[in-house]
N, C-alpha and C positions, 0 to 999 in steps of 0.2 A: 458597797456589793450591798444592797438589803434581801436578805432571805436564809429558810429556813433548814435543817434539818431533820427529819423525823424517821422513825421507823414506817415501813411501808403495812399497808390493811388490808384486810380479805373483805378488800371492799371491790365493787364491782370499777370504780374510777380509776384506781389502783392499779389493778390489774390489767385493766384496758392499756393505759399508759404507757406500763410497767412491758408487758408485754408487743408492744410496739415501738417501743425504745429498743427491748431484746431482737426484732425482727430487720432492725433497721443495721439496724448492729453486724448483724452474721447477714444477709439479705442473700446475697451468694451461697453461701451454705445453707443455708434454709428450700431456695431455687434452685438447688443443686439432689437435695433428697428429696425433694418434693415435686419432679418436675409436670404432673401430672396431674396436680392442685391449682385452684386459681389462689388467687390470692387472698381472698376474704377469709379461705376457709386457711393460708398458713396462721393470718395474725391471728384467726378466734381459735388456733392449736396455740401460739406463743403466749395468747391469758390465760386460759387456760392451765397451762405452768404453771400461773402463780396462784390458783384461785385453790381457796378450802384444802391451803397445804400446813402440817401442824405448825401452832404459835410458838415456838419454837420459831419454825424456818424462817419468818416475819421481824426475828429480831437479828438477823443476818443479811437483812435489803432497807437499803437506806434511801429514800425518796427529799434530792433536793428541790424546794422549788421555793416561790417570790409570793405576796399576795394573789398577787390576778392568775398565777398559771404553775406548771410544775415543772423542769426547767432536766433534769436528770438521773440518774439512779444506781447507787451501785450495790452487787451482791456480793456478797460472800460465802467463803464454806468452811467448816472446820470438820476435824477429824469424824465429827460425831453429828454430823448434819445428817438434815434426817427430810428428804423431798417426796416425794407425791410424784410417781408417773401416772401417766396416762395407761389402759388396761392396754394389752394385744387388741382384746376384741374392739374396743371403742377409735383404736388408732387408723383398725380393717374398714371400720364402718366409718370413718373419717378420710382416709389417704383413698383406700382400694388397699388391694395385696400386694401388690407390686410396691407402691409408694410406704407402706407401711416394713414391710423385711426391708426396705433401702435402709430407714431408721435402726428398725433395732440392728442391724448389722455393723450400721454408724458407731451403735454405742460399746459394741462388745473391741469396737476396733478402741474407743477411745474414751477408757476407765483413769481417773485419776488421783492414785489413789493419796490422799492427807492423812498426813502421820499427825501422830499427836506435838503439842507446841508449835504445831507448821499453819498456818493460813493459808487460804486461797480466794484469789478475785477473780470468783467466775466472769461476771461482767460489769463492764463501767461503760455510761453511755448520757452524752450530752446532745439536751436536741441542736438540732442546725444552727439552727440562729444564734445559741445564744455559745456557740464554740465560741474561742482564745479571749472570754472574759473572768476568766479565774475561775470558773464552775468543776471545773472537774477536778482540779486542784486540791476543787473543797471538798466534796467526795472521796480524791483518796485520801486526803489526809483524816479523814473520819474514820475510813475502814482502816488506816493505823492506827490509828486511837482503840479502835475495838483490838482490833490485834494486840495491841500493848493490855489493855487491860484484861482480854481472856492466857496472858502471861505465855505469847507465841514471840519465837523467837526466828522467827523464819515468815516470810510470806511471798508470797510469788503470783505469779496470771502467765496465762497466755494471750501470745499474741499473733495476728494472722502475720507469715512473712512477708505478704502483700503488703501491709498497713503501716506506710510507712510512719505516717503519722501517730500511729498509736504507739512505737516504737520510740519517736521522739517524744511524744510528752513522760515517756516513762522514765526514760533518758533522763530527760529535762529536768525527772523532780529524784533521780538519786540511782533509781535502778540501772541496775547492770545486767547485761545479755548473758549470761553463762552455757548456752549450750543449747541443745536442742533435745526435746525427747521422741526416746526411739519406739516402734514396735514392735512386741515381741510376742510371734504364736496370737497374733487378734485382742491384745493387749497391750496401753502406751501402760511405760512406766516412766517414771522422771528419775535419768540419775545426773547427779552433780558432777559437775567436770570432764563432762563431753565439748568433743571440738566445735566450737558453731560452727565447722565446714561440717560437719555428720550431714549426709545428706538423709534428705526423710523418705520412707516407705509406700507414703500416701499423699496423693498429690493434690488432691480435694480440700485436707483444711491439713497446710503447711506452719509451724507453729514455729515461734523463737520462745522460749523460757526464757525467765527474769524472775530475779528476784531479789531481795534487797535485806540484810542482815537485820534486822532491830536488836538496839538499843538495850 
């Protein structure tokens, strides 16, 4: 494979690509949160999520590409990661009151606490035509290297319960499902060693909790 991996830039092409890949990775979530909005509007929102972020944020996002085109990306988060969110008024202007309230409530339900010495894989996606060629593993390896460089001893990710391909991918690369996160008074907390048979409180986002102890 002939490819290179670099940090994402605050560049329209980079933001459009990562935004589109994010939408394709979590289509069901976006379509459920914004049922009254067009695909174009949702894609523009996904792109804006990566536009004009703090410089430190782009150090956490890696793009994999060949000489001709972008192939995939991985976004990481650490305890000190800062990511600007769209203002409430901009959300309302973009999606209307009903969809905006649905989105804001979902953010309250799913707050992911990241403690020091822990890394989190927020998103990892590869273009459909390039899957199965080792690019996802290359991105995962780059994320793991970054976690080690920042002296993290654990790396986590959350995967949709229905995303069986995603679970197989992580398990194939040494990750183990150790339980499922639970909601508590509207906030999502990670609890190590919860039984994998525990039930989710919220059906829209059924996650599996995955961890990899770092050497």
